[in-house]
N, C-alpha and C positions, 0 to 999 in steps of 0.2 A: 491111490487108484480110484476110489469112489469119487474123490474131488475132481479128478480129470474127466471122469465119465459124466458126472452130474454137475456141470458148471452152474446150472440153475436148478433149484430144488423143484422136482416135478410135483404137480398138484396132488397126485395120489399118495404122496407121503403124509399129507395132512389128515387124511381120514381113510378108514378101511373100506375097500371096495373090490371090485373084480380084479383090477390090475395088481393091487398089493397082495391079494389072496393067491393069485396065480404065481407070484414071486415068493410066496411064503416058504416053500421048500428050500430055496436058496438061502433065505434068512435063517432057517433052522440049521442048515449046514454051517453058516457063519457062526451061529451061537455055539455049535458043538466045538468048532475050532477055538473059540474064545475060552470055553470051559477047559479044554485040553491044555491050552497055554497057561491058564491060571493054575491048573493042577501041577504042571511042571514047575511053575514058579513057587508054589507052596511047598513042593518037595525039596526045594533048594538043592537041586542036583549039581548045579555048576558052582555053587557057593559064591554068588556075585557079591562084590564089596560095595557098600554105600560110599558116596562122595565124602570127602573130609570136611565139608561144610554143609549146613542145612540147605535144602532145596524147596522152594515154593513152586508148585506146579499149577499153572493157570490153564485149564483146558476145557474142552466141551465134549459131551457125548454125542450131540447132534452134529452131523456133517455140515460144514459151512460155518461162516462167521457168526458168532454170538456176541461180539464185543469184547474179545479178550485183550486186544492190544491197548486200549485206553486203561484197562485195569492194570496191566503190566507196568505202564508208565506211572500210574498213580501209586502203585505199591513201591516201586523203586524210589520215587521222590519222597514218599512218606517214611520209608525205612531210613533213607539218608538223613532226613530231619531228626530221626530218633537216634542217630549216631552209628547206624550200621553202614557197612561198605558193600552195597549190593552190586551184582553184575547180572547180565541177562543172556540167556541162550535161546536159540531158535533153530528150527530146521531150515528156515529160509525158503518158504514156498515159492516155487518157480525159479529157484536159483540154479545156476549151472555148476555149482561147486560139487566136486566128486572126490577129490584126492585128499584134502586136508581142511581143517577148520580155518576160518578166516574172521578177523576182527572187522566189525562194521563201523564206518565213519559216516558223518553227514554227507560226505562227497561220494560215498560208495555207489556203484551202479546197481540199481534194483534188479536189473536183469541177471546180475551175477549173484547177489546175496539175498534177493527177495525184497518185496516192497515194504512189508511190515517192519523188518529190522531197520531199514533206512528211515522209515517214519519215526520209529522210537529214537534213533540217533538224532534226528532233526529236532524233535520235540524236547528232548532232554539236553540238547546242545553238547553232545558227546560227554556228558557228565559221568556216565557209567560205561564200563566195558560191555560190549555186545559182541557175541561170537555166534557164528552160524555153521552148521554142518548136520547132515542127516543123522549121524551118530552123536547124540547129545553127550554121551559119556566121553567121547573124544574131544568135544568142545570144552567140557569142564576141565579136562586135563590140560589142554592148551591155554585156557583162560587163566587157571590158577598158576600156571608156570610163568605167565607174563604179568599177572596182577596178584601178587602175594598178599596184599592187604584185604582182598575180598573175603568177607565172612558170611555171606548169604547169597544164594543164586536163585534167580527167578526164571523159570522155564516157560516161555511163550508156547503153549500147547505141550503135549508130551504125556498125557494121561495114558495113552496106549503104547508108549515107548517103554518096552520092558527093560531097556538098559539103565533106566533111572530107578535105582533100588531104594526102597523105603527103609527107614530104621526099623529095628526089630519089633517095636510096639507102635501101633497107630497113634493113640493118644499119649503114650509115654515117650514117643520119639521126638525128634526135633524138626522133621520136615512136614510140609502141609500140602494137601491136595484140594484145590478149589475147582468145582465144576460150575462153569458159567452157563446160565440159562436165560434165554430171552423170551419175548412174549409169544413166540411160536410154540413154546413148550416142547414136548416130545413127539408132536405130530400123531401119527397112528400107533406109535409105540412099538413098531416092528423094527427089527434090525435090517441093515442093508442086505440086499437091494430093495426089499419090500417096503422099507421105511427109512427114516433118516438117521437111525441110531447106529453108532459105531460099536457100542456096548449096551447091555441092558440098562434101563434107567435106574435099576436097583443097585448098581455097582457101588462099592464102598467109596466113601469120600469123607473128607474132614468138614467141608462146608459147601453149600450151594450159594452162588452169587447170582442174584436175580437182577438182570439188566432191564427189567420191565419199566416202562415209563409210568405206569400206574402203581399206586401203593400196594394194590392187591392184584395178583395175576388173574387172567381171564378164567382160569380154572377154579378160582375161589380159594386157593391155598394161601394161608396167611404168610406174611413175610418172614416171621420168626422161625418157622420150620418148613422143611420140605421133605416129605417122606420120612418124617420122624427124625430128621437130622438138622443140625445147625444151619441157618440160612440168613443171609443179609441182603437187604434191598439197596441197590446202588442207584444214585441219581446222576444223570449226565446232563450237560448243558452245552448248547451251541454258542460259540463265541462270535465276536465281530468278524465278518468276512473281510479278507484282504485280497488284493489283486495278485494273480498268479505271477505276472511278470515284474511286479513291484510290491513286495510284501509290506512296505511302509505306507502304501496307499490303502486306506480302509473306508468302508461305508457300512453304516448300521443297517439292520433289517428294516427299520422304519424308513430309512432313506431309499432302500431298494424298492419297498412297497409303494412309496410315493412317486418314485422316478419312472418305474416301468409298469406297464400293464401286464397282467398275468400271461397274456398271449405272447408277450415279448420276453418272457423269462423261461429258461430251460434249466432243469435240475438233473444232474448226472450223478449216478452212484454205482460204483462197482464194488459191491459189498455182498456178504452172505445173506444179509437181510436189508436190501435197499429201502423197503417200504418204511422201515423205522425212521430213516433219514428224511424221507418225504413227509412223514407224519409230523416229525419234530419241527420241520419248516412251516407246515400248515399252522401249527399252534402259535407260531411267531408271525403269522399273517402273510406268509410267502407261498403263493401257489403259481404253478406254471406247467409247462410241458415236461413230463417225467420220462427219464431215460434210465430204466433199471438195467444195469449191465452185469455180466457174470463176475463173480469174485475173482480178483487178481487179473482182471483184463488189462491188456496193453492198449494204449491210446496212440493215435496218429494225428498229425495236424489236419489231415483230410476229414477225420471223424468230426472234429469241431467245426470245420469249415462248412460241413453239410448241415449243421444245425442252424435253423432260421430263428435267431433270437438276438436280442440286444444285450442280454445279461445271462451268463451261464454260471450256475453254482455247482461246485464239485466238492467232494470230501478231501480231507488232508491225505488220506491213503491214495486217492486218485492223483492228487497233485504230485506225489513222489515220482510218478511215472510220466509226468508232463513237463519235466525240466527243460526240454528242448522245444516246447510249444510256446510261441509268443503271440498270444491272442488277447487283445485288450478286454475282450468281453468276459474272460474267465475269472471268477472270484472263488476263493477257497474258504470253506467254512470249517473252522477248527472246532474240536470237541474236547471238553474237559469233564472230569469225573470226580465226584466226591466220595471218599471212603468213610463209612460210618465209624465213629469213635469206638463203638463196641467191637467192630471187626478188628481194628488196629490193636486194641487192648488184648483181645483174645489171641491174635497172632503173636504179639509180643510175649505173652505168657508161654506159648509153645516154643518159640525160638530161644527163650532164656532158660529152658530146662537143661539140666546137666547132660553132657555128652554121654550116651549110653555105652560107648566103647570103653569108658573108664571102668565100667563094671563087668565087662565081658573079656578083658584081656587076661 
């Protein structure tokens, strides 16, 4: 709901002021609802059952994108290298699925299954099963029925999805919750709608994944810990741009900078935090007219026709929704992400722990 109302993060979310204070009573009510839901969950009234395989949840507390999808891709690829059989589930933001879970392929329509699941399928070349549905519990059931060799599931978002049940003990269990945090931090630290937070920043978690481009966040908190919890700093890197209509045609950032004047370059980003994409390009010597778009925005040929530029750079996430746009000027900038060895080793240690059900039967 909040995502549909605030397609762009309002400025008052970043610092406390008259507007955020005016909305604070609604934020307080939001907090009360969260506490009631947590109490009901702690009482275990419905006796929900955990999934038969461990689940790694990659989510965020702040509304909007913080860079979860590249992390999901990196986790799946690294787990596969280590001998695991990972699968991925997602709600499929913007999807029209309502009746049953659906498996995502590279050729899937993003308007049906969501843009991020299609991006994951394309980047991983359909290497891993990807299922989407608002009820992640139903997705897991359908996924495991069709893919019996899967032994770990990565959930793209889902921290607030109460249907995903944790094992009995946080550190003694087998599943993992990652909270992804970018350079915007927690803004004014108010809950919605007075601030950008879905849950209090103090929520429980197994680890914080900082997607800041700097080694140390702007708040001065060291990478090793965040609010007294385990934290890891992730480093992303922009790859060589390729032409939207012909992915085999590439040109380096140096070639783009030499060939086009900044006034003839346009940079389009439909992300939760488009500024980060713009800043990363500036570090590579690419400047131009910036077009920050709402997250999950849909593109039309007319939109790009209206841009007066000789070279248009877009993100891979945007490219997923531009399959039917044939414009020679559009170049796609891929992004890759490195997982620290310390993170992978710690994650392995959790996943390899004994199944707690063996001791509760």
